[in-house]
C-alpha positions as CSV (number, residue, x, y, z in Angstrom):
1,M,3.8,32.8,-18.3
2,G,3.6,30.1,-15.7
3,K,5.4,30.2,-12.4
4,E,8.9,28.9,-12.1
5,R,9.0,25.3,-10.9
6,I,11.3,24.4,-8.0
7,R,12.7,20.9,-7.6
8,V,11.8,19.5,-4.2
9,Y,13.0,16.3,-2.6
10,A,9.8,14.7,-1.4
11,W,10.2,11.0,-1.2
12,E,13.2,9.7,0.7
13,F,14.9,6.5,-0.2
14,P,13.1,4.3,2.5
15,V,9.8,5.5,1.2
16,R,10.6,4.6,-2.4
17,L,12.3,1.3,-1.5
18,T,9.3,0.1,0.6
19,H,6.9,1.3,-2.1
20,W,8.5,-0.9,-4.8
21,I,9.0,-3.9,-2.4
22,N,5.3,-3.7,-1.6
23,V,4.5,-3.6,-5.3
24,L,6.5,-6.8,-5.9
25,C,5.2,-8.5,-2.8
26,I,1.6,-7.7,-3.6
27,L,1.9,-9.1,-7.1
28,A,3.6,-12.3,-5.8
29,L,1.3,-12.7,-2.9
30,S,-1.8,-12.2,-5.0
31,F,-0.8,-14.6,-7.8
32,T,0.4,-17.3,-5.4
33,G,-2.5,-16.7,-3.0
34,F,-5.1,-17.0,-5.7
35,Y,-3.4,-20.3,-6.8
36,I,-3.3,-21.7,-3.3
37,G,-7.1,-21.0,-2.9
38,N,-8.0,-22.1,-6.4
39,P,-5.3,-24.2,-8.1
40,F,-5.4,-23.5,-11.9
41,I,-2.2,-25.3,-12.9
42,H,-2.2,-29.1,-12.6
43,A,0.8,-31.3,-12.3
44,I,1.3,-34.0,-14.9
45,S,4.3,-35.6,-13.2
46,S,5.0,-36.7,-9.6
47,K,8.3,-34.7,-9.9
48,Q,6.4,-31.5,-10.2
49,Y,6.0,-29.5,-7.0
50,I,3.7,-26.7,-8.2
51,M,1.7,-26.2,-4.9
52,G,4.9,-26.5,-2.9
53,W,6.7,-23.8,-4.9
54,M,3.6,-21.5,-4.8
55,R,3.4,-21.8,-1.0
56,Y,7.1,-21.2,-0.7
57,I,7.0,-18.1,-2.8
58,H,3.9,-16.9,-0.9
59,F,5.7,-17.4,2.5
60,V,8.9,-15.7,1.3
61,A,6.9,-12.7,-0.1
62,A,4.9,-12.6,3.2
63,Y,8.0,-12.3,5.3
64,T,9.4,-9.6,3.0
65,F,6.1,-7.7,3.0
66,L,6.1,-7.8,6.8
67,M,9.6,-6.3,7.0
68,S,8.7,-3.7,4.4
69,V,5.6,-2.6,6.3
70,I,7.6,-2.4,9.6
71,V,10.3,-0.2,7.9
72,R,7.6,2.1,6.4
73,L,5.8,2.4,9.7
74,Y,9.1,3.2,11.4
75,W,9.9,5.8,8.8
76,A,6.5,7.4,9.4
77,F,8.0,8.6,12.7
78,M,11.6,9.1,11.6
79,G,11.3,10.4,8.0
80,N,10.7,13.9,6.6
81,R,7.3,15.8,6.7
82,Y,6.1,14.0,3.5
83,A,6.6,10.6,5.0
84,S,5.2,11.5,8.4
85,W,2.2,9.7,9.9
86,R,0.7,13.2,10.4
87,V,-0.1,13.4,6.6
88,L,-2.1,10.1,6.8
89,V,-4.7,11.5,9.2
90,P,-6.5,14.9,8.8
91,L,-5.6,16.7,12.0
92,T,-5.9,20.3,11.1
93,G,-8.5,22.5,9.5
94,R,-6.4,23.0,6.5
95,Q,-6.1,19.3,6.0
96,W,-9.9,18.9,6.2
97,K,-10.3,21.7,3.6
98,D,-7.8,20.1,1.3
99,L,-9.6,16.8,1.7
100,W,-12.9,18.3,0.7
101,D,-11.3,20.1,-2.2
102,A,-9.8,16.8,-3.4
103,V,-13.2,15.1,-3.1
104,K,-14.8,17.9,-5.2
105,F,-12.1,17.5,-7.9
106,Y,-12.6,13.7,-8.1
107,L,-16.4,14.1,-8.2
108,F,-16.0,16.6,-11.1
109,I,-17.5,19.4,-9.0
110,S,-14.3,21.4,-9.1
111,R,-11.7,21.6,-11.9
112,K,-8.8,22.6,-9.6
113,P,-6.6,19.6,-8.9
114,P,-5.5,19.0,-5.3
115,Y,-2.0,20.4,-5.2
116,A,0.4,19.1,-2.6
117,V,4.1,18.6,-2.4
118,G,3.6,15.2,-0.7
119,H,0.3,13.5,-0.2
120,T,-3.0,15.3,-0.3
121,A,-5.2,14.9,2.8
122,L,-7.5,12.6,0.8
123,A,-4.6,10.5,-0.4
124,G,-3.1,10.3,3.1
125,L,-6.4,9.1,4.5
126,V,-6.8,6.5,1.8
127,Y,-3.2,5.3,2.4
128,F,-4.0,5.1,6.2
129,F,-6.8,2.6,5.4
130,I,-4.6,0.7,2.9
131,F,-1.8,0.3,5.4
132,A,-4.4,-0.9,8.0
133,L,-5.5,-3.4,5.4
134,F,-1.8,-4.4,4.9
135,V,-1.6,-5.0,8.6
136,F,-4.8,-7.1,8.6
137,Q,-3.4,-9.2,5.7
138,I,-0.2,-9.9,7.6
139,I,-2.1,-10.8,10.8
140,S,-4.7,-12.9,9.0
141,G,-2.0,-14.6,6.9
142,F,0.1,-15.6,9.9
143,A,-3.1,-16.7,11.7
144,L,-3.6,-19.2,8.9
145,Y,0.1,-20.1,9.0
146,S,0.0,-20.7,12.8
147,L,-2.4,-23.6,12.3
148,T,0.6,-25.8,11.4
149,H,3.2,-24.0,13.5
150,E,3.4,-23.8,17.3
151,G,5.2,-21.2,19.3
152,T,4.8,-17.7,20.9
153,I,6.1,-15.9,17.8
154,W,3.3,-17.4,15.6
155,T,0.7,-16.5,18.2
156,L,1.9,-12.9,18.4
157,L,2.1,-12.5,14.6
158,G,-1.5,-13.7,14.0
159,G,-2.4,-16.9,15.8
160,W,-4.4,-15.0,18.4
161,L,-6.9,-14.0,15.6
162,T,-8.1,-17.6,15.5
163,G,-9.6,-17.0,18.9
164,V,-11.5,-14.0,17.7
165,M,-12.8,-15.2,14.3
166,H,-13.8,-18.5,12.8
167,L,-11.1,-19.9,10.6
168,Q,-13.2,-19.8,7.4
169,T,-14.0,-16.1,8.2
170,I,-10.3,-15.3,8.4
171,R,-9.7,-17.1,5.2
172,L,-12.6,-15.3,3.4
173,Y,-11.5,-11.8,4.6
174,H,-7.9,-12.5,3.7
175,H,-9.0,-13.4,0.2
176,L,-11.4,-10.5,-0.2
177,A,-8.8,-8.0,1.1
178,M,-6.6,-9.1,-1.8
179,Y,-9.1,-7.9,-4.3
180,V,-9.5,-4.6,-2.5
181,I,-5.8,-4.0,-2.6
182,L,-5.6,-4.9,-6.3
183,V,-8.5,-2.5,-7.1
184,F,-6.7,0.2,-5.1
185,A,-3.5,-0.5,-7.0
186,A,-5.3,0.0,-10.4
187,A,-6.9,3.3,-9.2
188,H,-3.6,4.4,-7.7
189,I,-1.8,4.1,-11.0
190,Y,-4.6,5.8,-13.0
191,I,-4.9,8.7,-10.6
192,G,-1.1,9.1,-10.5
193,W,-0.9,9.4,-14.3
194,Y,-3.9,11.7,-14.4
195,L,-2.6,14.1,-11.8
196,D,0.9,14.0,-13.4
197,A,-0.7,15.1,-16.7
198,R,-2.8,17.8,-15.0
199,E,-0.2,19.2,-12.7
200,R,2.9,18.5,-14.7
201,N,4.9,18.1,-11.5
202,G,6.8,14.9,-12.3
203,L,4.6,12.9,-9.9
204,M,5.1,9.5,-11.6
205,G,8.9,10.0,-11.9
206,S,9.2,11.1,-8.3
207,I,8.6,7.6,-7.0
208,F,11.9,6.7,-8.8
209,S,13.9,9.8,-8.2
210,G,12.3,11.2,-5.1
211,Y,12.0,14.7,-6.6
212,K,8.9,16.6,-7.6
213,F,8.5,20.0,-9.3
214,V,6.4,22.5,-7.4
215,T,5.2,26.1,-8.2
216,G,4.4,27.3,-4.7
217,K,0.6,26.6,-5.1
218,E,1.1,23.4,-3.0
219,W,0.4,23.5,0.7
220,E,2.9,22.1,3.1
């Protein structure tokens, strides 16, 4: 018989809230951003304001995304152990061992899935780079926005980047990063379902309820 499973509250409300806000913002930003860069819907009347609406939605989603990322970064210092910034960077020998075990599992070298109550060391490291990419998208987006807006706030949010990179380079990297994030999202969903099926720990449901089911094999 298998070990008794214990219900553990892993993902606090701010973590779940910012996760789903980020999902909605990424979808909105990707669709409208792709349209802004390559319009694929053409107006047939002067009363239509397609590009204007696309830009408006893009800007609203961008501000929402900015606030969501700020809240999540704040919660990385104020939340529980599973939300902590310490799980995003391998700092201990045990985390490095867990990272290597996870790599072996995903390379089909090992059949043992990477058990963890919260994020595995590999997942934490990936999320660290994804959040760094989020920050770059915010800065580069506001750098482009600052071209038509003057003021200290726009310079601080991203306008300073135009003094470091050429404008077209910023635009290119901003566009390419969108594809990286979308590829990550697809892999994130697949791996989540796969691990849920292997570990049977309620992983996919936990991002709604916050609770996972653990057996004691997981490392803290």
